[in-house]
Structure formats: structure tokens, C-alpha cells
DSSP file (Angstrom, degrees, kcal/mol; ACC not computed):
  #  RESIDUE AA STRUCTURE BP1 BP2  ACC     N-H-->O    O-->H-N    N-H-->O    O-->H-N    TCO  KAPPA ALPHA  PHI   PSI    X-CA   Y-CA   Z-CA
    1    1 A M              0   0    0      0, 0.0     2,-0.4     0, 0.0    23,-0.0   0.000 360.0 360.0 360.0 124.4  128.8  114.0  124.2
    2    2 A A        -     0   0    0     65,-0.0    23,-1.9     2,-0.0     2,-0.4  -0.652 360.0-160.2 -82.2 134.0  126.4  112.2  121.8
    3    3 A I  E     -A   24   0A   0     -2,-0.4    65,-2.2    63,-0.3     2,-0.3  -0.912   8.8-172.7-119.6 140.8  126.0  114.0  118.5
    4    4 A S  E     -Ab  23  68A   0     19,-2.9    19,-2.7    -2,-0.4     2,-0.6  -0.959  22.6-137.8-130.6 152.1  123.3  113.6  115.9
    5    5 A I  E     +Ab  22  69A   0     63,-2.1    65,-2.3    -2,-0.3     2,-0.2  -0.946  49.7 143.2-104.8 116.3  122.8  114.9  112.4
    6    6 A R  E     -A   21   0A   0     15,-2.4    15,-2.8    -2,-0.6     2,-0.4  -0.813  49.9 -83.8-145.7 179.8  119.2  116.1  112.2
    7    7 A L  E     -A   20   0A   0     -2,-0.2     2,-0.5    13,-0.2    13,-0.2  -0.752  27.2-161.5 -95.5 140.3  116.7  118.6  110.9
    8    8 A S  E     -A   19   0A   0     11,-2.4    11,-2.6    -2,-0.4     2,-0.2  -0.991  23.2-129.8-120.0 122.2  116.1  122.0  112.5
    9    9 A R  E     +A   18   0A   0     -2,-0.5     9,-0.2     9,-0.2     2,-0.2  -0.478  36.7 154.4 -82.1 139.7  112.9  123.6  111.4
   10   10 A G  E     +A   17   0A   0      7,-3.2     7,-1.6    -2,-0.2     5,-0.1  -0.702  27.0  75.1-137.9-167.8  112.7  127.2  110.2
   11   11 A G  E    S-A   16   0A   0     -2,-0.2     2,-0.1     5,-0.2     3,-0.1  -0.217  79.3 -56.9  88.3 178.5  110.3  129.1  108.0
   12   12 A A  E >  S-A   15   0A   0      3,-0.7     3,-2.0     1,-0.2     2,-0.1  -0.295  71.7 -63.3 -91.5 176.6  106.8  130.4  108.5
   13   13 A K  T 3  S+     0   0    0      1,-0.3    -1,-0.2    -2,-0.1    -2,-0.0  -0.403 125.2   3.5 -61.1 132.6  103.6  128.6  109.6
   14   14 A K  T 3  S+     0   0    0     -2,-0.1    -1,-0.3    -3,-0.1    -3,-0.0   0.546 118.3  86.6  64.8   9.4  102.6  126.1  106.9
   15   15 A R  E <   -A   12   0A   0     -3,-2.0    -3,-0.7    -5,-0.1    -1,-0.1  -0.573  67.5-169.9-133.0  69.1  105.8  127.0  105.0
   16   16 A P  E     +A   11   0A   0      0, 0.0    27,-0.4     0, 0.0     2,-0.3  -0.260  13.1 175.8 -70.7 149.3  108.5  124.7  106.4
   17   17 A Y  E     -A   10   0A   0     -7,-1.6    -7,-3.2    24,-0.1     2,-0.4  -0.955  14.1-157.3-147.4 129.9  112.2  125.1  105.7
   18   18 A Y  E     -AC   9  40A   0     22,-2.9    22,-2.8    -2,-0.3     2,-0.4  -0.872  11.3-149.9-118.4 144.9  114.8  122.9  107.4
   19   19 A R  E     -AC   8  39A   0    -11,-2.6   -11,-2.4    -2,-0.4     2,-0.8  -0.890  20.6-134.4-100.4 139.9  118.5  123.2  108.1
   20   20 A I  E     +AC   7  38A   0     18,-2.9    17,-2.8    -2,-0.4    18,-1.2  -0.874  41.9 175.5 -93.1 113.4  120.5  120.0  108.3
   21   21 A V  E     -AC   6  36A   0    -15,-2.8   -15,-2.4    -2,-0.8     2,-0.6  -0.797  38.1-131.6-124.0 158.4  122.5  120.5  111.4
   22   22 A V  E     +AC   5  35A   0     13,-3.0    12,-2.6    -2,-0.3    13,-1.5  -0.961  46.4 158.5-105.5 120.8  125.0  118.6  113.6
   23   23 A A  E     -A    4   0A   0    -19,-2.7   -19,-2.9    -2,-0.6     2,-0.2  -0.940  48.3 -92.4-143.3 160.8  123.8  119.0  117.3
   24   24 A D  E >   -A    3   0A   0     -2,-0.3     3,-1.4     8,-0.3   -21,-0.2  -0.541  39.1-126.5 -68.1 139.1  124.1  117.6  120.7
   25   25 A V  T 3  S+     0   0    0    -23,-1.9    -1,-0.1     1,-0.3   -22,-0.1   0.745 107.4  58.7 -64.1 -21.4  121.2  115.1  121.2
   26   26 A R  T 3  S+     0   0    0    -24,-0.3    -1,-0.3     2,-0.0   -23,-0.1   0.649  86.2  93.4 -83.0 -14.5  120.2  116.9  124.4
   27   27 A S  S <  S-     0   0    0     -3,-1.4    -4,-0.0     1,-0.1     6,-0.0  -0.451  87.5 -95.4 -78.4 153.1  119.7  120.3  122.7
   28   28 A P    >   -     0   0    0      0, 0.0     3,-1.3     0, 0.0    -1,-0.1  -0.159  36.8-103.1 -65.7 163.4  116.2  121.2  121.5
   29   29 A R  T 3  S+     0   0    0      1,-0.3    -2,-0.1   -21,-0.0   -23,-0.1   0.902 120.9  25.6 -54.1 -48.7  115.1  120.7  117.9
   30   30 A D  T 3  S+     0   0    0    -22,-0.1    -1,-0.3     3,-0.0     3,-0.1   0.213 110.3  97.1-101.4  15.0  115.4  124.3  116.8
   31   31 A G  S <  S-     0   0    0     -3,-1.3    -4,-0.1     1,-0.2     2,-0.0   0.214  82.4 -26.6 -88.3-152.1  118.0  125.2  119.5
   32   32 A K        -     0   0    0     -9,-0.0     2,-0.3     2,-0.0    -8,-0.3  -0.293  60.7-176.7 -64.1 138.2  121.8  125.5  119.5
   33   33 A Y        -     0   0    0    -10,-0.1   -10,-0.3     1,-0.1     3,-0.1  -0.920  31.5-131.9-134.4 162.1  123.7  123.4  117.1
   34   34 A L  S    S-     0   0    0    -12,-2.6     2,-0.3    -2,-0.3   -11,-0.2   0.898  84.4 -10.3 -79.8 -43.6  127.4  122.7  116.4
   35   35 A E  E     -C   22   0A   0    -13,-1.5   -13,-3.0     0, 0.0     2,-0.6  -0.983  56.0-130.0-158.8 143.4  127.4  123.2  112.6
   36   36 A Q  E     +C   21   0A   0     -2,-0.3   -15,-0.3   -15,-0.2     3,-0.1  -0.874  26.1 173.3 -94.9 123.8  125.0  123.5  109.7
   37   37 A I  E     -     0   0A   0    -17,-2.8    18,-3.4    -2,-0.6     2,-0.3   0.406  58.0 -22.7-113.0   1.9  125.9  121.1  107.0
   38   38 A G  E     -CD  20  54A   0    -18,-1.2   -18,-2.9    16,-0.2     2,-0.3  -0.990  55.9-111.0 176.1-177.7  123.0  121.6  104.6
   39   39 A T  E     -CD  19  53A   0     14,-2.1    14,-2.7    -2,-0.3     2,-0.4  -0.942  11.6-159.9-137.2 158.8  119.4  122.6  103.9
   40   40 A Y  E     -CD  18  52A   0    -22,-2.8   -22,-2.9    -2,-0.3    12,-0.2  -0.965   3.6-173.8-142.4 121.9  116.1  120.9  103.0
   41   41 A N    >   -     0   0    0     10,-2.8     3,-1.4    -2,-0.4   -24,-0.1  -0.889   1.8-173.8-117.6  98.9  113.1  122.7  101.4
   42   42 A P  T 3  S+     0   0    0      0, 0.0    -1,-0.1     0, 0.0   -25,-0.1   0.612  77.9  70.6 -69.9 -10.7  110.1  120.3  101.2
   43   43 A L  T 3  S+     0   0    0    -27,-0.4     3,-0.1     8,-0.1   -26,-0.1   0.690  82.7  85.6 -79.5 -17.4  108.1  122.8   99.2
   44   44 A L  S <  S-     0   0    0     -3,-1.4    -3,-0.0     1,-0.1     0, 0.0  -0.442  96.5 -86.0 -79.3 157.3  110.2  122.4   96.1
   45   45 A P    >   -     0   0    0      0, 0.0     3,-1.7     0, 0.0     6,-0.2  -0.246  37.5-115.9 -61.2 152.6  109.5  119.6   93.6
   46   46 A K  T 3  S+     0   0    0      1,-0.3    -2,-0.1    -3,-0.1     5,-0.0   0.772 114.0  52.5 -63.5 -26.5  111.1  116.3   94.3
   47   47 A D  T 3  S+     0   0    0      4,-0.1    -1,-0.3     3,-0.0     2,-0.2   0.465  84.3 113.5 -89.5   0.7  113.3  116.3   91.2
   48   48 A S    X   -     0   0    0     -3,-1.7     3,-0.8     1,-0.1     4,-0.4  -0.493  62.3-145.9 -74.2 138.7  114.7  119.8   92.1
   49   49 A A  T 3  S+     0   0    0      1,-0.2     3,-0.3    -2,-0.2    -1,-0.1   0.734  99.1  60.3 -73.2 -22.5  118.4  120.0   92.9
   50   50 A E  T 3  S+     0   0    0      1,-0.2    -1,-0.2    -5,-0.1    -9,-0.2   0.572  83.3  82.4 -81.6  -9.5  117.7  122.8   95.3
   51   51 A R  S <  S+     0   0    0     -3,-0.8   -10,-2.8     1,-0.2     2,-0.5   0.939 104.2  19.6 -62.6 -48.9  115.4  120.6   97.5
   52   52 A V  E     +D   40   0A   0     -4,-0.4     2,-0.4    -3,-0.3    -1,-0.2  -0.985  68.2 178.1-127.0 122.3  118.2  119.0   99.4
   53   53 A K  E     +D   39   0A   0    -14,-2.7   -14,-2.1    -2,-0.5     2,-0.4  -0.991   7.6 175.7-122.4 127.4  121.7  120.5   99.7
   54   54 A I  E     -D   38   0A   0     -2,-0.4     2,-1.2   -16,-0.2   -16,-0.2  -0.997  34.5-133.3-134.0 135.5  124.3  118.8  101.8
   55   55 A N     >  -     0   0    0    -18,-3.4     4,-2.1    -2,-0.4     5,-0.2  -0.759  27.6-166.6 -81.7  98.3  128.0  119.5  102.3
   56   56 A E  H  > S+     0   0    0     -2,-1.2     4,-2.5     1,-0.2     5,-0.2   0.829  79.2  56.0 -63.2 -35.7  129.2  116.0  101.8
   57   57 A D  H  > S+     0   0    0      1,-0.2     4,-2.1     2,-0.2    -1,-0.2   0.941 111.0  43.5 -63.1 -46.5  132.7  116.5  103.1
   58   58 A R  H  > S+     0   0    0      2,-0.2     4,-2.6     1,-0.2    -1,-0.2   0.865 112.4  53.7 -68.2 -34.8  131.4  117.8  106.5
   59   59 A A  H  X S+     0   0    0     -4,-2.1     4,-2.3     2,-0.2     5,-0.2   0.926 109.6  48.0 -64.2 -43.5  128.8  115.0  106.6
   60   60 A R  H  X S+     0   0    0     -4,-2.5     4,-2.0     2,-0.2    -2,-0.2   0.899 111.1  52.0 -62.8 -40.2  131.4  112.4  106.1
   61   61 A Y  H  X S+     0   0    0     -4,-2.1     4,-1.5     2,-0.2    -2,-0.2   0.956 111.5  45.0 -60.0 -51.0  133.6  114.0  108.8
   62   62 A W  H  <>S+     0   0    0     -4,-2.6     5,-2.7     1,-0.2    -1,-0.2   0.860 112.9  50.4 -67.0 -34.4  130.8  114.1  111.4
   63   63 A L  H ><5S+     0   0    0     -4,-2.3     3,-1.1     3,-0.2    -1,-0.2   0.866 108.1  55.6 -66.9 -33.9  129.8  110.5  110.6
   64   64 A G  H 3<5S+     0   0    0     -4,-2.0    -2,-0.2     1,-0.2    -1,-0.2   0.815 105.4  50.3 -67.1 -31.2  133.5  109.5  111.0
   65   65 A V  T 3<5S-     0   0    0     -4,-1.5    -1,-0.2    -5,-0.1    -2,-0.2   0.352 131.2 -89.3 -91.9   7.6  133.6  111.0  114.5
   66   66 A G  T < 5 +     0   0    0     -3,-1.1   -63,-0.3     1,-0.3    -3,-0.2   0.580  69.1 155.6 105.9   9.7  130.5  109.1  115.6
   67   67 A A      < -     0   0    0     -5,-2.7     2,-0.5    -6,-0.2    -1,-0.3  -0.482  34.0-140.4 -71.1 140.9  127.5  111.3  114.8
   68   68 A Q  E     -b    4   0A   0    -65,-2.2   -63,-2.1    -2,-0.2     2,-0.3  -0.895  11.2-140.5-104.5 126.9  124.2  109.4  114.3
   69   69 A A  E     -b    5   0A   0     -2,-0.5   -63,-0.2   -65,-0.2   -47,-0.0  -0.627  17.7-120.7 -85.5 142.8  121.9  110.6  111.5
   70   70 A T     >  -     0   0    0    -65,-2.3     4,-2.8    -2,-0.3     5,-0.2  -0.265  36.4 -97.6 -70.7 170.1  118.1  110.6  112.1
   71   71 A D  H  > S+     0   0    0      1,-0.2     4,-1.7     2,-0.2     5,-0.1   0.917 123.0  46.1 -59.9 -47.1  116.0  108.5  109.7
   72   72 A R  H  > S+     0   0    0      1,-0.2     4,-1.7     2,-0.2    -1,-0.2   0.919 115.7  45.6 -63.8 -44.2  115.1  111.4  107.4
   73   73 A V  H  > S+     0   0    0      1,-0.2     4,-2.8     2,-0.2    -1,-0.2   0.867 108.4  57.4 -68.1 -34.8  118.7  112.7  107.2
   74   74 A A  H  X S+     0   0    0     -4,-2.8     4,-2.1     1,-0.2    -1,-0.2   0.868 104.5  52.8 -62.5 -35.2  119.9  109.2  106.7
   75   75 A R  H  X S+     0   0    0     -4,-1.7     4,-2.3     2,-0.2    -1,-0.2   0.917 110.2  47.5 -63.4 -43.1  117.7  109.0  103.6
   76   76 A F  H  X S+     0   0    0     -4,-1.7     4,-1.9     1,-0.2    -2,-0.2   0.921 112.1  49.1 -64.0 -43.7  119.2  112.2  102.3
   77   77 A L  H  X>S+     0   0    0     -4,-2.8     5,-2.5     1,-0.2     6,-0.8   0.863 110.8  50.9 -65.7 -35.6  122.7  111.0  102.9
   78   78 A D  H ><5S+     0   0    0     -4,-2.1     3,-0.6     2,-0.2    -1,-0.2   0.909 109.6  49.7 -66.7 -42.4  121.9  107.7  101.2
   79   79 A A  H 3<5S+     0   0    0     -4,-2.3    -2,-0.2     1,-0.2    -1,-0.2   0.844 112.0  49.0 -64.8 -32.8  120.5  109.5   98.1
   80   80 A A  H 3<5S-     0   0    0     -4,-1.9    -1,-0.2    -5,-0.2    -2,-0.2   0.607 114.9-118.4 -81.9 -11.8  123.7  111.7   98.1
   81   81 A G  T <<5S+     0   0    0     -4,-0.7    -3,-0.2    -3,-0.6     3,-0.1   0.660  82.4 115.9  85.0  16.1  125.9  108.6   98.3
   82   82 A V  S   <S+     0   0    0     -5,-2.5     2,-0.4     1,-0.3    -4,-0.2   0.898  81.1  11.2 -83.6 -43.8  127.5  109.6  101.6
   83   83 A K  S    S-     0   0    0     -6,-0.8    -1,-0.3    -9,-0.2     2,-0.3  -0.999  74.1-123.8-140.7 134.1  126.2  106.7  103.8
   84   84 A E        -     0   0    0     -2,-0.4     2,-0.5    -3,-0.1    -6,-0.1  -0.587  24.4-154.3 -76.5 136.7  124.4  103.5  103.0
   85   85 A R        -     0   0    0     -2,-0.3     2,-0.2   -10,-0.1     3,-0.0  -0.957  15.9-125.2-114.9 126.8  121.1  103.0  104.7
   86   86 A A        -     0   0    0     -2,-0.5     2,-0.2     1,-0.1     0, 0.0  -0.500  31.2-114.3 -69.5 133.4  119.8   99.5  105.3
   87   87 A A        -     0   0    0     -2,-0.2     2,-0.3     1,-0.1    -1,-0.1  -0.467  28.7-133.8 -69.0 136.5  116.3   99.1  103.8
   88   88 A R        -     0   0    0     -2,-0.2     2,-0.4     2,-0.0    -1,-0.1  -0.692  21.3-172.7 -92.5 146.0  113.7   98.5  106.5
   89   89 A N        +     0   0    0     -2,-0.3    -2,-0.0     4,-0.0     0, 0.0  -0.950  12.6 173.4-142.3 119.3  111.1   95.8  106.1
   90   90 A N    >   -     0   0    0     -2,-0.4     3,-1.5     1,-0.1     4,-0.4  -0.845   3.7-178.9-124.4  93.2  108.1   95.3  108.4
   91   91 A P  T 3  S+     0   0    0      0, 0.0     3,-0.3     0, 0.0     4,-0.2   0.730  81.1  58.0 -67.3 -19.5  105.9   92.5  106.9
   92   92 A N  T >  S+     0   0    0      1,-0.2     3,-0.8     2,-0.1    -2,-0.0   0.558  83.1  85.1 -85.5  -7.3  103.4   92.9  109.7
   93   93 A K  T <  S+     0   0    0     -3,-1.5    -1,-0.2     1,-0.2    -4,-0.0   0.894  92.4  43.0 -63.6 -40.6  102.7   96.5  109.1
   94   94 A A  T 3  S+     0   0    0     -4,-0.4    -1,-0.2    -3,-0.3    -2,-0.1   0.536  90.6 106.8 -83.7  -5.9  100.1   95.9  106.4
   95   95 A E  S <  S-     0   0    0     -3,-0.8    -3,-0.0    -4,-0.2     0, 0.0  -0.557  75.0-117.7 -76.0 134.1   98.4   93.1  108.3
   96   96 A P        -     0   0    0      0, 0.0    -1,-0.1     0, 0.0    -2,-0.1  -0.260  31.6-103.8 -69.0 160.0   95.0   94.1  109.8
   97   97 A G     >  -     0   0    0      1,-0.1     4,-2.0     4,-0.0     5,-0.1  -0.072  36.7 -92.9 -75.2 180.0   94.5   94.1  113.6
   98   98 A E  H  > S+     0   0    0      1,-0.2     4,-2.3     2,-0.2     5,-0.2   0.916 123.3  48.8 -63.3 -46.5   92.6   91.5  115.7
   99   99 A K  H  > S+     0   0    0      1,-0.2     4,-2.5     2,-0.2    -1,-0.2   0.904 111.1  50.5 -62.8 -41.8   89.3   93.3  115.6
  100  100 A A  H  > S+     0   0    0      1,-0.2     4,-2.2     2,-0.2    -1,-0.2   0.886 109.8  51.1 -64.3 -38.2   89.4   93.8  111.8
  101  101 A K  H  X S+     0   0    0     -4,-2.0     4,-2.2     2,-0.2    -1,-0.2   0.909 110.0  49.9 -64.2 -41.4   90.2   90.1  111.4
  102  102 A E  H  X S+     0   0    0     -4,-2.3     4,-2.5     2,-0.2    -2,-0.2   0.922 110.9  49.1 -62.8 -44.3   87.2   89.2  113.5
  103  103 A R  H  X S+     0   0    0     -4,-2.5     4,-2.4     1,-0.2    -1,-0.2   0.904 111.5  49.1 -62.4 -40.9   84.9   91.5  111.5
  104  104 A A  H  X S+     0   0    0     -4,-2.2     4,-2.1     2,-0.2    -1,-0.2   0.886 110.7  50.8 -65.2 -38.5   86.2   90.0  108.2
  105  105 A E  H  X S+     0   0    0     -4,-2.2     4,-2.2     2,-0.2    -2,-0.2   0.910 110.2  49.3 -64.8 -43.1   85.6   86.5  109.6
  106  106 A E  H  X S+     0   0    0     -4,-2.5     4,-2.5     1,-0.2    -2,-0.2   0.917 110.9  50.2 -62.5 -43.6   82.1   87.4  110.6
  107  107 A R  H  X S+     0   0    0     -4,-2.4     4,-2.4     1,-0.2    -1,-0.2   0.899 110.1  50.8 -60.9 -40.4   81.3   88.9  107.2
  108  108 A A  H  X S+     0   0    0     -4,-2.1     4,-2.2     2,-0.2    -1,-0.2   0.906 111.0  47.2 -66.0 -41.4   82.7   85.8  105.5
  109  109 A T  H  X S+     0   0    0     -4,-2.2     4,-2.6     2,-0.2    -2,-0.2   0.903 112.3  50.0 -67.8 -39.7   80.5   83.4  107.6
  110  110 A K  H  X S+     0   0    0     -4,-2.5     4,-2.5     2,-0.2    -2,-0.2   0.914 111.7  48.5 -63.3 -41.7   77.4   85.6  107.0
  111  111 A A  H  X S+     0   0    0     -4,-2.4     4,-2.2     2,-0.2    -1,-0.2   0.893 111.8  49.5 -65.2 -39.2   78.1   85.5  103.3
  112  112 A A  H  X S+     0   0    0     -4,-2.2     4,-2.3     2,-0.2    -2,-0.2   0.912 111.6  48.7 -66.3 -42.0   78.6   81.8  103.3
  113  113 A E  H  X S+     0   0    0     -4,-2.6     4,-2.6     2,-0.2    -2,-0.2   0.909 111.3  49.9 -63.6 -42.0   75.3   81.3  105.2
  114  114 A A  H  X S+     0   0    0     -4,-2.5     4,-2.2     1,-0.2    -1,-0.2   0.895 111.0  49.6 -63.7 -40.0   73.5   83.5  102.8
  115  115 A A  H  X S+     0   0    0     -4,-2.2     4,-2.3     2,-0.2    -2,-0.2   0.895 111.5  48.9 -66.0 -40.0   74.9   81.6   99.9
  116  116 A E  H  X S+     0   0    0     -4,-2.3     4,-2.6     2,-0.2    -2,-0.2   0.916 111.6  49.2 -64.8 -43.0   73.9   78.2  101.5
  117  117 A A  H  X S+     0   0    0     -4,-2.6     4,-2.2     1,-0.2    -2,-0.2   0.896 112.0  48.7 -64.0 -39.9   70.4   79.5  102.1
  118  118 A E  H  X S+     0   0    0     -4,-2.2     4,-1.9     2,-0.2    -1,-0.2   0.905 112.1  48.3 -66.4 -41.8   70.0   80.7   98.6
  119  119 A A  H  X S+     0   0    0     -4,-2.3     4,-2.1     1,-0.2    -2,-0.2   0.894 111.7  50.1 -65.6 -39.2   71.3   77.4   97.2
  120  120 A A  H  X S+     0   0    0     -4,-2.6     4,-1.9     1,-0.2    -2,-0.2   0.880 109.2  52.0 -66.1 -37.7   68.9   75.5   99.5
  121  121 A A  H  < S+     0   0    0     -4,-2.2    -1,-0.2     1,-0.2    -2,-0.2   0.877 112.1  45.6 -67.3 -36.8   66.0   77.7   98.3
  122  122 A K  H  < S+     0   0    0     -4,-1.9    -2,-0.2     1,-0.2    -1,-0.2   0.863 113.8  49.0 -72.5 -35.3   66.8   77.0   94.6
  123  123 A A  H  < S+     0   0    0     -4,-2.1    -2,-0.2    -5,-0.2    -1,-0.2   0.803  93.1  89.6 -76.0 -29.0   67.2   73.3   95.3
  124  124 A A  S  < S-     0   0    0     -4,-1.9     2,-0.1    -5,-0.2     3,-0.0  -0.403  91.3-101.8 -68.8 143.8   63.9   73.0   97.2
  125  125 A P        -     0   0    0      0, 0.0     2,-0.6     0, 0.0    -1,-0.1  -0.380  37.5-111.1 -66.2 145.7   60.9   72.2   95.0
  126  126 A V        -     0   0    0     -4,-0.1     2,-0.4    -3,-0.1    -4,-0.0  -0.673  33.0-154.0 -81.5 119.5   58.6   75.1   94.3
  127  127 A E        -     0   0    0     -2,-0.6     2,-0.5    -3,-0.0    -3,-0.0  -0.748  14.4-124.9 -95.1 140.5   55.3   74.7   96.2
  128  128 A E        -     0   0    0     -2,-0.4     2,-0.3     1,-0.0    -1,-0.0  -0.724  26.0-132.1 -83.7 128.7   52.2   76.4   94.9
  129  129 A T        -     0   0    0     -2,-0.5     2,-0.4     1,-0.1    -1,-0.0  -0.620  17.8-121.1 -81.4 136.0   50.7   78.6   97.6
  130  130 A S        -     0   0    0     -2,-0.3     2,-0.7     1,-0.1    -1,-0.1  -0.616  28.6-122.0 -77.3 132.9   47.0   78.1   98.1
  131  131 A S        +     0   0    0     -2,-0.4    -1,-0.1     1,-0.2    -3,-0.0  -0.646  35.5 171.8 -81.9 119.5   45.3   81.4   97.6
  132  132 A Q        +     0   0    0     -2,-0.7    -1,-0.2     2,-0.1    -2,-0.0   0.314  47.8 107.2-104.6   4.6   43.3   82.4  100.6
  133  133 A E  S    S-     0   0    0      1,-0.1     3,-0.1    -3,-0.0    -2,-0.0  -0.625  77.6-110.1 -82.9 143.5   42.6   85.8   99.3
  134  134 A P        -     0   0    0      0, 0.0     3,-0.1     0, 0.0    -1,-0.1  -0.334  35.6-100.0 -71.1 154.9   39.0   86.3   98.2
  135  135 A A    >   -     0   0    0      1,-0.1     3,-1.3     4,-0.1     2,-0.1  -0.329  50.5 -86.8 -68.7 156.8   38.2   86.7   94.5
  136  136 A E  T 3  S+     0   0    0      1,-0.2    -1,-0.1    -3,-0.1     3,-0.1  -0.377 111.9  25.4 -67.4 143.3   37.7   90.2   93.3
  137  137 A G  T 3  S+     0   0    0      1,-0.3     2,-0.3    -3,-0.1    -1,-0.2   0.074  96.6 104.7  93.2 -24.1   34.2   91.6   93.6
  138  138 A S    <   -     0   0    0     -3,-1.3     2,-0.3     1,-0.0    -1,-0.3  -0.665  65.9-131.9 -91.1 148.8   33.2   89.4   96.5
  139  139 A E        -     0   0    0     -2,-0.3    -4,-0.1    -3,-0.1     6,-0.1  -0.720  10.1-140.3-100.8 149.1   33.1   90.9  100.0
  140  140 A T    >>  -     0   0    0     -2,-0.3     4,-2.1     4,-0.1     3,-0.7  -0.694  26.0-114.3-100.7 158.6   34.6   89.4  103.1
  141  141 A P  T 34 S+     0   0    0      0, 0.0    -1,-0.1     0, 0.0     4,-0.1   0.761 112.7  63.9 -63.6 -23.1   32.8   89.5  106.4
  142  142 A A  T 34 S+     0   0    0      1,-0.1    -3,-0.0     2,-0.1     0, 0.0   0.877 110.5  34.7 -70.2 -35.9   35.5   91.8  107.8
  143  143 A T  T <4 S-     0   0    0     -3,-0.7    -1,-0.1     6,-0.0     6,-0.1   0.895  88.3-179.0 -88.5 -41.4   34.7   94.7  105.4
  144  144 A G     <  -     0   0    0     -4,-2.1     2,-0.2     4,-0.1    -4,-0.1   0.051  34.2 -72.6  67.0 175.9   30.9   94.3  105.1
  145  145 A D     >  -     0   0    0     -6,-0.1     4,-1.7     1,-0.1     3,-0.3  -0.570  44.8-100.0-103.2 173.7   28.7   96.5  103.0
  146  146 A A  H  > S+     0   0    0      1,-0.2     4,-2.1     2,-0.2     5,-0.1   0.831 119.5  55.3 -63.8 -34.5   27.8  100.1  103.6
  147  147 A A  H  > S+     0   0    0      1,-0.2     4,-1.2     2,-0.2    -1,-0.2   0.886 107.4  50.0 -66.7 -38.5   24.3   99.2  105.0
  148  148 A A  H  4 S+     0   0    0     -3,-0.3    -1,-0.2     1,-0.2    -2,-0.2   0.854 110.1  50.7 -68.9 -33.4   25.8   97.0  107.6
  149  149 A V  H >< S+     0   0    0     -4,-1.7     3,-1.4     1,-0.2    -2,-0.2   0.904 108.3  51.8 -70.7 -39.5   28.3   99.7  108.6
  150  150 A G  H 3< S+     0   0    0     -4,-2.1    -1,-0.2     1,-0.3    -2,-0.2   0.776 104.5  58.4 -66.9 -24.7   25.5  102.2  109.0
  151  151 A A  T 3< S+     0   0    0     -4,-1.2    -1,-0.3    -5,-0.1    -2,-0.2   0.244  81.8 121.7 -89.5  13.6   23.5   99.8  111.2
  152  152 A S  S X  S-     0   0    0     -3,-1.4     3,-0.8     1,-0.1    -3,-0.1  -0.176  80.1-104.5 -72.5 171.5   26.3   99.6  113.7
  153  153 A T  T 3  S+     0   0    0      1,-0.2    -1,-0.1     4,-0.0     4,-0.1   0.587 110.2  75.7 -74.1 -10.4   25.9  100.5  117.4
  154  154 A D  T 3  S+     0   0    0      2,-0.1    -1,-0.2     0, 0.0    -4,-0.1   0.851  80.1  78.2 -71.2 -32.9   27.8  103.8  116.9
  155  155 A A  S <  S-     0   0    0     -3,-0.8     2,-0.1    -5,-0.1    -5,-0.0  -0.545  92.6-109.7 -78.3 140.9   24.9  105.5  115.1
  156  156 A P        -     0   0    0      0, 0.0     2,-0.2     0, 0.0    -1,-0.1  -0.408  35.5-109.5 -69.2 144.7   22.0  106.8  117.4
  157  157 A A        -     0   0    0     -4,-0.1     2,-0.3    -2,-0.1    -4,-0.0  -0.517  29.5-130.2 -76.2 138.4   18.8  104.8  117.2
  158  158 A E              0   0    0     -2,-0.2    -1,-0.1     1,-0.2     0, 0.0  -0.620 360.0 360.0 -86.0 146.2   15.9  106.6  115.6
  159  159 A G              0   0    0     -2,-0.3    -1,-0.2     0, 0.0    -2,-0.0   0.535 360.0 360.0 148.6 360.0   12.7  106.8  117.3
């Protein structure tokens, strides 16, 4: 029979309270267990002594007969000095995924192109644009004067 030291949830909705139990791995999370060896109340402050209580003698016994602690319980046992827990290290966890890398690469190329275009615009000699706009006060053939507008074909002919 495989045995694990794990958390069994109790408490009300949104108010968790856990028992640290020794149970058969096949039994449900909150189901039948062999022995309760401690409690864990996550609602208490982290520096509180009441947050995690473990019967260290019973924990050592069950580890001695082959019980496997879950990750969270292994952290508690390590903090209590019962069992050493090897530190985990996943250097790839913080690395962005393929799509994120592609987007970052596209942004970098666009920024480089924009910088090149800006540098080229500054380096090019400044040409004076010839003004094709009419001087103020003069009329263009497109606008015409009011008499010409009144003489258009839209107005009915008098007569």
C-alpha cells in the first residue's frame, strides 16, 4: 500500500483549513486517512506559530516507513527541520514562448527600420518646397467669384 503525507481540506467556502494527514494514495483528498499529524491554517499570518503545526515524531516515523510527502507538505517538513527538500530550479520557466519571441523580434525590426528612416531623413539635405498655393486675396479658377456662381446652369434663366 502506497502512503502519502498530504493536505486534507476542511473549513468553509473561502475559509480554508487543512489537516496534514497520512493517507493511502488511492483515497480521496478529503476522505479516509490513517492518521492526522498536523494542521495548516493559511489564513493566519506567515510568521504565526499557529499557521503550521506538525507532530514531528509521527512525521519522522511515517517518512521512515516509506510515506511520500506532497510538495506543499515537504515544504512544511523542511521548514520544521524534519526532512530536507531539494531546491527546484527551472531556468526555462521565465523564458517567453515562441510566439512572444516572434512578436518581440518583429517589434525590434520595426523600431530599427523607424530609426534608420529617421536618421536618413535627418541626413538628407532639406529641400525647399515650391509653393503652389495661391497668394492670399487672389482667387483661383476653382472657387470663382459670386457672380460666376450665380450665372451657373443651375439657376433658371430669366426671360
